[in-house]
N, C-alpha and C positions, 0 to 999 in steps of 0.2 A: 664477613669473617669466613675464611676457608676452613674446610673440614680438617685439613692437616695442621693448620696453625692452631685451631682450637684443641686438637688432640694433644699437641705439644704443651699447651697451657695446662690441660688436665693431668698430663703425665708429670709435669713439674710440680704442680700444686698438691696433687693427691696421691699419685703412685710413687714418686720418688721418696717421700718421707717414710713410707711403709716398707719399701724394699722387699716386696713379695709379689708373686704373680697376680694378675687380675684377669678375670674372664672377659671374653670378647663381648658378651651381652652387657656387662657393666659399662664398658666404654661406649658401645653403640647406643645404649639407652641414655647415657649422659650426653652424648653428642646430639641426640634427638631433642633434648631440651632447647637446643639452639637451631632447630629446624634443619638439622643435617639428616638427610635420608640415609637409610641403612646401607644402601649400595655405596654411597659416597663415604660413609664411615668406614666400611670394610676396605675400600680402596685406600683410604688414608692410612689405615693400619698396615696394609700390604706395602705401601710406598715407604712408610717409616721403617718397616722391617728391612726392605730392600736397601735402604740407606745405612743400615747397620746399627740403628738405635734400639730396635726391639728384636726379640726372638720369640718364637711361638713354641708351644708344647701341647700336643693333643692328649687329652685325658678322656678316654671313651669316645663319645660322640662330640665332645666339647673341646674348645681350644682356649688356652689362657696364654697371657703375654707377660714377658719379663723384660726389664731394661737390660741391655747389654752393658758391658763395662764402659765402652765409649759413650753409650747413651746416658749412663749415670754421670759420667764426667761432664758431658755436654750440658745436661740439665742442672747439675750442681753449680757449674760456673755461671750458667744463665740465671739461676735463682739468686746467687750471690749478687750478681750485677743488678738484677731487678729489685731485690729487697733492700739493698744498700743504697740504691740510687735516690738522691735527694734527702738522705737521712742526716747528713752532716754538712755544715758550711765550711768550705776550705779557705784557708788563708792564701794569699798570693804575694810573692815578692817582687812583682812587676817584670819578671823575666819572660821572654817569649822563646819558644822553640820554632825554628824555621827550617823547613825541608824543601830543597829544590830538586825536582825530579821531572824529566821530560820523557813523554811517551808519544811516539808518532801517531798521528790521527788515524792512520791506516789500521793500527792495532786497537780497534775499538773494544774488543773483549778485554784486553789487558788494561785499557784505560778505565773501563767499567769496574773491573776487579780492584784496581788501585783506589778509585774513588770510594767504592763501597767499604773497603777495609780501613782506609784512613778516616773516613767519616765515622765509622763505628768506633774508632780509637779517639774521636773527639777533635779531629783536625778540621779546619775550614780552609777554603781556597779563595783568596781575594783576587788572584790572577792565575791564568793558565800556568801550570808547572810550579806554582808556589803554594805550599801548605803550611799553615801556622796553627799553633796551640799555645795557650798560657800554661799548659801542664808539661813542664820541661822533663818531668820524670818519665814521660812516655816515649822518649827517644829510643829506648831499647825495643819497645813494641813496634815503633816505626821501622827500625832496622830489620826486625824479624819479617815484617810485611814486605819490605822492599827486597830482602834476600829471597823470600819465598817466591816472589814474582820475577826474580831474575833481573832486578833493576839495581845492579851494583854500582852504577856510575852516579848515583844521587849524592847530594851535598846537604849538610846540616850545620846549623850554628845556633847559639843561644845568646840572648842579651836583651836589654831594655829597648823600648820603642825609641826611635830617633827623633829628630826635630823636623823632618819633612812630612807634611801631612799631619794626620792625627789618628789616634787609636780608634776613636769612634767610627771614623770613615772606614778604616780597615775591617773592623768587626762587622759593620753593615754589609760590606762587600763579601766577606767570608762566610757569613751565616745569615739565613733568613729568619731573624728573630721575630718578626711580625707574624709570620705564618705559624711559627712555633707557639707564640703566645696565644694565638687563636685556638690552637689545638688544646692547650692547657685549659683555656676557658671553657671549651666544650666538655672536657673531662670533668671539670668542677661542676658544670651544669648537669651532667648526667648522674653524678654520684652524691652530690652534697645533700640532697633532700631524700635520697632513696633509703627506705626503712623496710627491708624484707622481714616478713613475719616469721620466718623459720622454715624448716624442711627444705623442699626443693627450691623455694624462693631465695633462701640465703645461699644455697649452693650455686644457683644461677648468678646471684649478685656477686659473690666472691670470685667466681670464674670470670665474669665479665670485667670486674675491677682489675684483676691481674692481667687479663688479656689485653685490655686497653692500655694499661700502664707499661707493659713490657716493651712497647715500641719507643718510649721516650728516651731510654738510654742510647738508642741509635740516633734519635733526632736532636737531642739536647747535648751540646758540647760541655755543659756545666761550667760556663764561664764564671769567673770571680764576680762578686756582687758589684764591684766598681765598674764593670764593663756592661752591666745589664741595665735596661730601662728602669726608671723609678716605678715601684709598685709591681715588680715582676710577678706575673701570675703563676709562674712555675713553682715559686715557694709555697703558695697557697695550695696548689695541686699536690705537691709532695706531702704536705702536712695532712691533707685529706686522705691520700692513698694510705699512708702508714697508720692513720687512726682507724679508718674503715677496715683495713686488712686485719688489724689487731682485734677490732670489735667482732667482725664476722667470722674469723677463723675457727673458733671452737665449734660453733653451730654448723658451719659448712663441713668441717672435718667429721663431725659426728654424723651428719647426714650421709656422707660418703661411706662411712663405716656401716651404716644401716643398709645401704645399697649392697655393699659387699656381703654382709651377713644374709640378706635375703636371697642372694644368688647362691651362696654356699648351701643354704637350706633347700634350694629348689631340687 
């Protein structure tokens, strides 16, 4: 787990809900729980500030940090996606959205950006230049991505799957569900039996829980149940995440407040 990635998890889980400045020492000490050295923690703070998500304020000999407006927006949108992910089961009308977009192989950076953004939006690619999703409502999001990348010559259409080949084969070619299921099983194995006693232990557990879960919205296209393998482990993992997050949140937030109070009194 990188220092900056962990910092973003802490900011979203504990700093964002309070919307008030937090001392450097609180963040550095929290990152130290995960074996992040002080130098790396301070570098993560500086890098996050340089990217426009944090701003610093010196008070005497100490420094405290606040989320910028873009930082609050970024974390609010991220929190909504993380905490809503897997909380409801969507119905499906059998319609697919297909996007055809060609990027020359020489433009590797552009190809990478396109793949990253469309994958984040839940699209899969069964063949080069072809992107599909059962979430037809994401056409506007795809259009924004393509427009932002200057790919205005793309094509799109919606409709049910035809009679050539079968949906299961297309799904298997578009998404690596086997690898994703392994990741879900590892998540369940890590948190199903974990029972933190309280204090820093529950703060640690809650942070790790959210940190591990936050990658699944990027990895999982949230396919309808009819397109998933029988006994899909993602459903069990989602139930576990939401249950554990609800159970641990009060104690974890209380421990964070204790850390803030101790620093204020110092």
